[in-house]
Structures are given as structure tokens and as C-alpha cells.
TIRO-2110 file (N, C-alpha, C; in Angstrom, 1 decimal):
// TIRO-2110
11.4, -11.6, 100.5, N, 1, A
11.5, -10.9, 99.3, CA, 1, A
12.5, -9.8, 99.4, C, 1, A
13.3, -9.7, 98.4, N, 2, A
14.4, -8.7, 98.4, CA, 2, A
14.0, -7.3, 97.8, C, 2, A
13.4, -7.4, 96.6, N, 3, A
13.1, -6.2, 95.8, CA, 3, A
11.7, -6.3, 95.1, C, 3, A
11.0, -5.2, 95.1, N, 4, A
9.8, -5.1, 94.3, CA, 4, A
10.0, -3.9, 93.3, C, 4, A
9.7, -4.2, 92.1, N, 5, A
9.8, -3.2, 91.0, CA, 5, A
8.4, -2.7, 90.7, C, 5, A
8.2, -1.4, 90.9, N, 6, A
6.9, -0.8, 90.6, CA, 6, A
7.3, 0.2, 89.5, C, 6, A
7.2, -0.3, 88.2, N, 7, A
7.7, 0.4, 87.1, CA, 7, A
7.1, 1.8, 86.9, C, 7, A
5.9, 2.0, 87.2, N, 8, A
5.2, 3.3, 87.1, CA, 8, A
4.0, 3.3, 87.9, C, 8, A
3.4, 4.5, 88.2, N, 9, A
2.3, 4.7, 89.1, CA, 9, A
0.9, 4.4, 88.4, C, 9, A
0.7, 3.2, 88.0, N, 10, A
-0.6, 2.8, 87.5, CA, 10, A
-1.0, 1.6, 88.4, C, 10, A
-2.2, 1.4, 88.6, N, 11, A
-2.7, 0.3, 89.5, CA, 11, A
-2.2, -1.1, 89.1, C, 11, A
-2.0, -1.3, 87.9, N, 12, A
-1.5, -2.6, 87.5, CA, 12, A
0.0, -2.8, 87.6, C, 12, A
0.7, -1.7, 88.0, N, 13, A
2.1, -1.8, 88.3, CA, 13, A
2.5, -1.4, 89.7, C, 13, A
1.6, -0.7, 90.4, N, 14, A
1.8, -0.3, 91.8, CA, 14, A
0.5, -0.5, 92.5, C, 14, A
0.2, -1.7, 93.0, N, 15, A
-1.0, -2.0, 93.7, CA, 15, A
-0.8, -1.6, 95.1, C, 15, A
-1.6, -0.6, 95.6, N, 16, A
-1.4, -0.1, 97.0, CA, 16, A
-1.6, -1.2, 98.1, C, 16, A
-2.5, -2.1, 97.8, N, 17, A
-2.8, -3.1, 98.8, CA, 17, A
-1.7, -4.1, 98.9, C, 17, A
-1.2, -4.5, 97.7, N, 18, A
-0.1, -5.5, 97.7, CA, 18, A
1.2, -4.9, 98.2, C, 18, A
1.5, -3.7, 97.8, N, 19, A
2.7, -3.0, 98.2, CA, 19, A
2.7, -2.8, 99.7, C, 19, A
1.6, -2.3, 100.3, N, 20, A
1.4, -2.1, 101.7, CA, 20, A
1.6, -3.4, 102.5, C, 20, A
1.0, -4.4, 102.0, N, 21, A
1.2, -5.7, 102.7, CA, 21, A
2.6, -6.2, 102.7, C, 21, A
3.3, -6.1, 101.6, N, 22, A
4.7, -6.6, 101.5, CA, 22, A
5.6, -5.7, 102.4, C, 22, A
5.4, -4.4, 102.3, N, 23, A
6.2, -3.5, 103.2, CA, 23, A
6.0, -3.8, 104.6, C, 23, A
4.8, -4.1, 105.1, N, 24, A
4.6, -4.5, 106.5, CA, 24, A
5.1, -5.8, 106.9, C, 24, A
5.0, -6.8, 106.0, N, 25, A
5.4, -8.1, 106.3, CA, 25, A
6.9, -8.4, 106.1, C, 25, A
7.5, -7.6, 105.2, N, 26, A
8.9, -7.8, 104.9, CA, 26, A
9.6, -6.5, 104.9, C, 26, A
10.0, -5.9, 106.1, N, 27, A
10.6, -4.6, 106.1, CA, 27, A
12.0, -4.5, 105.5, C, 27, A
12.6, -5.7, 105.2, N, 28, A
13.9, -5.6, 104.5, CA, 28, A
13.7, -5.4, 103.0, C, 28, A
12.5, -5.5, 102.5, N, 29, A
12.3, -5.4, 101.1, CA, 29, A
12.6, -4.0, 100.6, C, 29, A
13.2, -3.8, 99.5, N, 30, A
13.5, -2.6, 98.8, CA, 30, A
12.5, -2.4, 97.7, C, 30, A
11.9, -1.2, 97.5, N, 31, A
10.9, -0.9, 96.5, CA, 31, A
11.5, 0.1, 95.5, C, 31, A
11.5, -0.3, 94.2, N, 32, A
12.0, 0.6, 93.2, CA, 32, A
10.8, 1.2, 92.5, C, 32, A
10.8, 2.5, 92.4, N, 33, A
9.7, 3.2, 91.7, CA, 33, A
10.1, 4.6, 91.2, C, 33, A
9.3, 5.2, 90.4, N, 34, A
9.5, 6.5, 89.9, CA, 34, A
9.5, 7.5, 91.0, C, 34, A
10.4, 8.6, 90.9, N, 35, A
10.4, 9.6, 91.9, CA, 35, A
9.0, 10.2, 92.1, C, 35, A
8.2, 10.3, 91.1, N, 36, A
6.8, 10.9, 91.2, CA, 36, A
5.9, 10.0, 92.1, C, 36, A
6.2, 8.7, 92.3, N, 37, A
5.4, 7.8, 93.1, CA, 37, A
5.9, 7.8, 94.5, C, 37, A
6.9, 8.5, 94.9, N, 38, A
7.5, 8.4, 96.2, CA, 38, A
6.5, 8.7, 97.3, C, 38, A
5.8, 9.8, 97.2, N, 39, A
4.8, 10.2, 98.2, CA, 39, A
3.7, 9.2, 98.3, C, 39, A
3.2, 8.6, 97.2, N, 40, A
2.2, 7.6, 97.3, CA, 40, A
2.7, 6.4, 98.0, C, 40, A
4.0, 6.0, 97.7, N, 41, A
4.6, 4.8, 98.4, CA, 41, A
4.7, 5.1, 99.9, C, 41, A
5.1, 6.3, 100.3, N, 42, A
5.2, 6.6, 101.7, CA, 42, A
3.8, 6.6, 102.4, C, 42, A
2.8, 7.1, 101.7, N, 43, A
1.4, 7.2, 102.2, CA, 43, A
0.8, 5.8, 102.4, C, 43, A
1.2, 4.8, 101.7, N, 44, A
0.7, 3.5, 101.9, CA, 44, A
1.5, 2.6, 102.8, C, 44, A
2.5, 3.2, 103.5, N, 45, A
3.2, 2.4, 104.5, CA, 45, A
4.6, 1.9, 104.1, C, 45, A
5.1, 2.3, 103.0, N, 46, A
6.5, 2.0, 102.7, CA, 46, A
7.4, 3.0, 103.4, C, 46, A
8.4, 2.5, 104.1, N, 47, A
9.3, 3.4, 104.8, CA, 47, A
10.3, 4.0, 103.8, C, 47, A
10.7, 5.2, 104.1, N, 48, A
11.6, 6.0, 103.3, CA, 48, A
12.9, 5.2, 103.0, C, 48, A
13.4, 4.5, 104.0, N, 49, A
14.6, 3.7, 103.8, CA, 49, A
14.4, 2.4, 102.9, C, 49, A
13.2, 2.1, 102.6, N, 50, A
12.9, 1.0, 101.7, CA, 50, A
12.8, 1.4, 100.3, C, 50, A
12.8, 2.7, 100.0, N, 51, A
12.5, 3.3, 98.6, CA, 51, A
13.8, 3.6, 97.9, C, 51, A
13.8, 3.2, 96.6, N, 52, A
14.9, 3.5, 95.7, CA, 52, A
14.1, 4.2, 94.5, C, 52, A
14.5, 5.4, 94.2, N, 53, A
13.7, 6.2, 93.2, CA, 53, A
14.7, 6.8, 92.2, C, 53, A
15.3, 6.1, 91.3, N, 54, A
16.2, 6.7, 90.4, CA, 54, A
15.5, 7.5, 89.3, C, 54, A
16.1, 8.6, 88.9, N, 55, A
15.5, 9.5, 87.9, CA, 55, A
15.8, 8.9, 86.5, C, 55, A
15.1, 9.4, 85.5, N, 56, A
15.4, 9.0, 84.2, CA, 56, A
16.8, 9.2, 83.8, C, 56, A
17.5, 8.2, 83.2, N, 57, A
18.9, 8.3, 82.9, CA, 57, A
19.8, 7.8, 83.9, C, 57, A
19.3, 7.6, 85.1, N, 58, A
20.2, 7.1, 86.2, CA, 58, A
20.2, 5.6, 86.2, C, 58, A
21.4, 5.1, 86.5, N, 59, A
21.6, 3.6, 86.7, CA, 59, A
22.1, 3.4, 88.1, C, 59, A
21.4, 2.4, 88.7, N, 60, A
21.8, 2.0, 90.1, CA, 60, A
22.0, 0.5, 90.2, C, 60, A
22.8, 0.1, 91.2, N, 61, A
23.1, -1.3, 91.4, CA, 61, A
22.1, -1.8, 92.5, C, 61, A
21.3, -2.8, 92.1, N, 62, A
20.3, -3.4, 93.0, CA, 62, A
20.7, -4.9, 93.1, C, 62, A
21.3, -5.2, 94.2, N, 63, A
21.8, -6.6, 94.4, CA, 63, A
22.7, -6.9, 93.2, C, 63, A
22.4, -8.0, 92.5, N, 64, A
23.3, -8.4, 91.3, CA, 64, A
22.9, -7.7, 90.0, C, 64, A
21.8, -6.9, 90.0, N, 65, A
21.3, -6.2, 88.8, CA, 65, A
21.8, -4.8, 88.7, C, 65, A
22.0, -4.3, 87.5, N, 66, A
22.2, -2.9, 87.2, CA, 66, A
20.8, -2.5, 86.7, C, 66, A
20.2, -1.5, 87.3, N, 67, A
18.9, -1.1, 86.9, CA, 67, A
19.0, 0.3, 86.3, C, 67, A
18.4, 0.4, 85.1, N, 68, A
18.4, 1.7, 84.3, CA, 68, A
17.0, 2.3, 84.3, C, 68, A
16.8, 3.5, 84.7, N, 69, A
15.6, 4.2, 84.6, CA, 69, A
15.5, 4.9, 83.3, C, 69, A
14.5, 4.5, 82.5, N, 70, A
14.3, 5.1, 81.1, CA, 70, A
13.0, 5.7, 81.0, C, 70, A
12.8, 6.6, 80.0, N, 71, A
11.5, 7.2, 79.7, CA, 71, A
10.5, 6.2, 79.3, C, 71, A
9.3, 6.4, 79.7, N, 72, A
8.2, 5.5, 79.4, CA, 72, A
7.0, 6.3, 78.8, C, 72, A
6.5, 5.8, 77.8, N, 73, A
5.3, 6.4, 77.2, CA, 73, A
4.1, 5.6, 77.5, C, 73, A
3.1, 6.2, 78.1, N, 74, A
1.8, 5.5, 78.4, CA, 74, A
0.7, 6.0, 77.5, C, 74, A
-0.3, 5.2, 77.4, N, 75, A
-1.5, 5.6, 76.5, CA, 75, A
-2.2, 6.8, 77.1, C, 75, A
-2.0, 7.0, 78.4, N, 76, A
-2.7, 8.1, 79.0, CA, 76, A
-2.0, 9.4, 78.9, C, 76, A
-0.7, 9.4, 78.6, N, 77, A
0.1, 10.6, 78.6, CA, 77, A
1.1, 10.7, 77.4, C, 77, A
0.6, 10.5, 76.2, N, 78, A
1.6, 10.4, 75.0, CA, 78, A
2.3, 11.7, 74.8, C, 78, A
1.7, 12.8, 75.1, N, 79, A
2.4, 14.1, 74.9, CA, 79, A
3.5, 14.4, 75.9, C, 79, A
3.6, 13.6, 76.9, N, 80, A
4.6, 13.9, 78.0, CA, 80, A
5.9, 13.2, 77.7, C, 80, A
6.0, 12.4, 76.7, N, 81, A
7.2, 11.7, 76.4, CA, 81, A
8.3, 12.7, 76.0, C, 81, A
9.5, 12.6, 76.5, N, 82, A
10.6, 13.6, 76.1, CA, 82, A
10.7, 13.6, 74.6, C, 82, A
11.0, 14.7, 74.0, N, 83, A
11.2, 14.9, 72.6, CA, 83, A
12.4, 14.2, 72.1, C, 83, A
13.5, 14.3, 72.9, N, 84, A
14.7, 13.6, 72.6, CA, 84, A
15.1, 12.7, 73.8, C, 84, A
15.2, 11.4, 73.5, N, 85, A
15.6, 10.5, 74.6, CA, 85, A
16.8, 11.0, 75.3, C, 85, A
16.8, 10.9, 76.6, N, 86, A
18.0, 11.4, 77.3, CA, 86, A
17.9, 12.8, 77.7, C, 86, A
16.9, 13.6, 77.2, N, 87, A
16.8, 15.0, 77.6, CA, 87, A
15.4, 15.3, 78.1, C, 87, A
14.9, 14.6, 79.1, N, 88, A
13.6, 14.9, 79.6, CA, 88, A
13.6, 16.3, 80.3, C, 88, A
12.4, 16.9, 80.3, N, 89, A
12.2, 18.1, 81.1, CA, 89, A
12.2, 17.7, 82.6, C, 89, A
12.3, 18.7, 83.5, N, 90, A
12.2, 18.4, 84.9, CA, 90, A
11.0, 17.6, 85.3, C, 90, A
9.9, 18.0, 84.8, N, 91, A
8.6, 17.3, 85.0, CA, 91, A
8.7, 15.8, 84.5, C, 91, A
9.1, 15.7, 83.3, N, 92, A
9.2, 14.3, 82.7, CA, 92, A
10.2, 13.4, 83.4, C, 92, A
11.2, 14.0, 84.0, N, 93, A
12.2, 13.2, 84.6, CA, 93, A
11.7, 12.6, 85.9, C, 93, A
10.6, 13.1, 86.4, N, 94, A
10.1, 12.5, 87.7, CA, 94, A
8.7, 11.8, 87.5, C, 94, A
8.1, 12.0, 86.3, N, 95, A
6.8, 11.4, 86.2, CA, 95, A
6.6, 10.3, 85.2, C, 95, A
7.4, 10.3, 84.1, N, 96, A
7.3, 9.1, 83.2, CA, 96, A
8.6, 8.3, 83.3, C, 96, A
8.4, 7.1, 83.7, N, 97, A
9.6, 6.4, 84.2, CA, 97, A
9.3, 4.9, 84.0, C, 97, A
10.3, 4.1, 83.6, N, 98, A
10.2, 2.7, 83.6, CA, 98, A
11.6, 2.1, 83.8, C, 98, A
11.7, 0.8, 83.9, N, 99, A
13.0, 0.2, 84.2, CA, 99, A
13.4, -0.8, 83.2, C, 99, A
14.6, -1.0, 83.1, N, 100, A
15.2, -2.3, 82.5, CA, 100, A
16.4, -2.6, 83.2, C, 100, A
16.8, -3.8, 83.2, N, 101, A
18.0, -4.2, 84.0, CA, 101, A
18.8, -5.2, 83.2, C, 101, A
20.1, -5.2, 83.6, N, 102, A
21.1, -6.1, 83.0, CA, 102, A
21.8, -6.9, 84.0, C, 102, A
END
């Protein structure tokens, strides 16, 4: 496995048991997640060099894909969505995050 996309820190998108198992069994795997989930990923056994954590608005190359980190609104945190897309606060830039790729 080359890449695992954990779009945000909810159990249906970042399963600690699955992520930990993959990280241990396939140390070459790169995990993409929100900056706010970095410590959680490290605590469940993902090595720092396996993590890619682009901030909102950042685009990175991941193999053949260009990955774009964009704001994400969840049902549990509707008030934390940036008021203007592309201008998140410092807190929003690390906590509400999703991906799309081209």
C-alpha cells in the first residue's frame, strides 16, 4: 500500500486500529491527514516520516496525484467553518480539513 488518506479525525475516516496495523505492516506507506490529527497518528504508531499533513489551501504532489487540502464542515462543528473560503483562522487551518485530488 502506497498511501492512506485520512480526510479528518473522525473514527469513520481515521480508524486507529486499521491505521496502526497498516503502519506496522507496511512502513513504506504514507498517511495523509489534517495537521490537527498529527499527534493522534504518532500516538497510534505512525512514524513521523510516514505523515503528510498539508494545511488548508496547500497543494502537494502525492505520487501521480495533486492533493488539495480544503476546508471541511462537519455536523459536529458547523460554527468552525471559515467565514470566507481560503481565509481560515489559525485554529481552523489545522482542525477542519478534507482532501480532493486531481
